[in-house]
C-alpha positions as CSV (number, residue, x, y, z in Angstrom):
1,X,13.3,-49.6,56.1
2,X,11.4,-46.7,57.6
3,X,11.9,-45.9,61.3
4,X,15.1,-47.8,61.6
5,X,17.0,-44.7,62.7
6,X,14.6,-43.6,65.4
7,X,16.2,-43.3,68.8
8,X,19.8,-43.7,67.8
9,X,22.8,-41.9,69.3
10,X,23.6,-38.3,68.5
11,X,26.6,-39.3,66.4
12,X,24.4,-41.0,63.7
13,X,22.6,-38.9,61.2
14,X,19.9,-40.5,59.1
15,X,20.3,-39.0,55.6
16,X,17.7,-41.0,53.8
17,X,15.3,-43.9,53.9
18,X,13.9,-46.2,51.2
19,X,11.4,-49.0,50.9
20,X,12.7,-50.6,47.7
21,X,16.1,-51.6,46.2
22,X,15.6,-49.2,43.3
23,X,14.8,-46.2,45.5
24,X,17.5,-47.2,48.0
25,X,20.3,-47.2,45.4
26,X,19.1,-43.9,44.0
27,X,19.1,-42.3,47.4
28,X,22.5,-43.7,48.4
29,X,23.9,-42.3,45.2
30,X,22.3,-38.9,45.9
31,X,23.3,-38.6,49.6
32,X,26.6,-40.5,49.6
33,X,26.4,-41.6,53.3
34,X,29.4,-43.1,55.2
35,X,27.4,-46.3,55.8
36,X,24.3,-47.6,54.1
37,X,22.2,-50.0,56.2
38,X,20.5,-52.2,53.6
39,X,17.9,-54.9,54.3
40,X,18.6,-58.2,52.6
41,X,15.0,-58.7,51.5
42,X,13.3,-55.9,49.6
43,X,10.1,-55.8,47.6
44,X,11.8,-55.4,44.2
45,X,15.1,-57.2,44.7
46,X,17.6,-57.9,47.4
47,X,20.0,-55.9,49.4
48,X,23.0,-57.7,47.9
49,X,22.2,-56.3,44.5
50,X,21.9,-52.8,46.1
51,X,25.3,-53.4,47.8
52,X,26.9,-54.4,44.4
53,X,25.4,-51.3,42.7
54,X,26.6,-49.0,45.5
55,X,30.1,-50.5,45.3
56,X,30.2,-49.9,41.5
57,X,28.8,-46.4,41.6
58,X,29.9,-45.0,45.0
59,X,32.7,-47.2,46.3
60,X,33.4,-45.0,49.3
61,X,30.0,-46.0,50.9
62,X,30.2,-48.9,53.2
63,X,27.2,-51.3,53.0
64,X,26.0,-53.0,56.1
65,X,23.6,-55.8,55.3
66,X,20.6,-56.2,57.7
67,X,19.0,-59.7,57.8
68,X,17.2,-62.2,60.0
69,X,19.0,-65.1,58.2
70,X,22.2,-66.3,59.9
71,X,23.2,-69.2,57.6
72,X,26.7,-69.4,56.0
73,X,25.3,-69.0,52.5
74,X,23.8,-65.6,53.3
75,X,27.1,-64.5,55.0
76,X,29.2,-65.7,52.0
77,X,26.9,-63.9,49.6
78,X,27.2,-60.6,51.6
79,X,31.0,-61.0,51.5
80,X,30.9,-61.6,47.7
81,X,28.8,-58.5,47.3
82,X,31.6,-56.5,49.0
83,X,29.5,-55.7,52.1
84,X,31.4,-54.1,54.9
85,X,29.3,-55.9,57.6
86,X,26.5,-58.2,58.3
87,X,23.9,-57.3,61.1
88,X,21.4,-59.8,62.3
89,X,17.9,-58.5,63.0
90,X,16.1,-59.6,66.1
91,X,12.8,-61.1,65.3
92,X,11.7,-61.2,68.9
93,X,12.8,-59.7,72.2
94,X,13.8,-56.1,73.1
95,X,15.2,-53.8,70.4
96,X,18.8,-52.7,70.9
97,X,19.1,-49.2,72.4
98,X,22.0,-48.1,70.1
99,X,23.6,-49.0,66.8
100,X,26.7,-46.9,67.4
101,X,28.9,-49.7,68.5
102,X,28.0,-51.6,65.4
103,X,28.3,-48.8,62.9
104,X,31.2,-46.8,64.3
105,X,33.9,-49.3,63.3
106,X,32.6,-49.5,59.8
107,X,32.5,-45.7,59.4
108,X,36.2,-45.7,60.7
109,X,37.3,-48.2,58.0
110,X,36.9,-51.4,60.0
111,X,34.9,-54.5,58.9
112,X,32.7,-56.5,61.2
């Protein structure tokens, strides 16, 4: 998950990065961000398990699941894991310039 936050708007502060589910959950618990951007596929587990763990341990943190899969099963699994949102990765093409429109509603209590 390294380098995901580079070039974002000024209203987003990156408070931690992790490369594994175990490390991610530990850092989320330690930093207690407003929103945790969690990749679905991690080397030692999946982002849905991280989301479940976050919701059990730090329920105030909104989890936004990042994935390249867009099928209904993945979306339903994210909903069941109590994710606050579901963001599709682009596997080709230009990278979005800003994540603020996606993250701002989640920080403010909305669900996308």
